[in-house]
N, C-alpha and C positions, 0 to 999 in steps of 0.2 A: 404355491399350494402348501397347505398346512401339513406338517409331518406328524407322524405318530409321536415323536418326541415332544413336540409342542403340546399335544393333547395330554400326554402323561405328566408333563411339567405343570400344566395348569391344574390337573387333578390333584397332584401332590400339594401344590401351593394352596388350593382351596381347603384341603384337609388340615394343613398346618395352621392356616389362619383360623379355621373353625376351632381348633384346639386352644388357641390363644384367646379368642373372643369369648368362648363359652367355658373358660377354664374351670370354674367352680359350679357349673350347672350340668349335671349328668343328663338330664332330660333334654336340654337344648343341644348338648353335644351329640346325643344319639339321633335326634330329629334332623340336625344339620347333616350328619353323616349319611343318613338314609336319603335325604333330598339330593345331596351331591351325587351319591352312587346311582340313584334313580335317573337323574338327568343324563349322566354319562352312559348308563345302560340303554336308555331310550334312543340314544343317537349312536350306538355302537356300530351299527351296520351302514352308517352313512358313507357314501362314496363321492358325493358331489363336493368338489373343492370349495365352491361358493357357500354351500350349506355348512361345511366344516368350519370355514373361516367365520361365518356368522355366529356359530355356536361358540367358537373361541372368543370372539368379540364380546358376546353376552357374558361369558364366564369371567373375562377380565374386568368387565364393568362390575359384576357382582363382587369380585375380589376387592376392587378399589373402594367400592361402597362400604364393604365390611371393614376394611382396613381403616377408613376414615371414621367409621363409627367407633372402632376400638380406640383410636387416637383421641376422639372427643370424650369418650368415657374416662380415659386416663386423665385428661385435663380437668374434667369436672370433679374427679376424686381428690386431686391435689392441685387446686388452682394457684396456690402460693408459689409453687415451683415454676410455674409458667408465666408469672408476672415479671415485667421488666424492672419493677421497683418494689421495695418492701412496703406493705400497707401500714407499718408502724412508724415509718420515718421516711 
């Protein structure tokens, strides 16, 4: 069964990730904050262990997808740092 601690940990993780991904975009930061809070609020009174685990799974998938997007953005910003050889030689 999912514990309250797991849910809170995911909540915090999503908010920290949002802050990193949308670092310089205040509108996106606010939109992501509202969406995260809304999703958790909508499922606040859920008591079914299966449903809670399903929500945790979806949240973890969202986190991983967002994290991969951030990694890909960073690679596209400075591809030279990620190349195994120098393009000049």
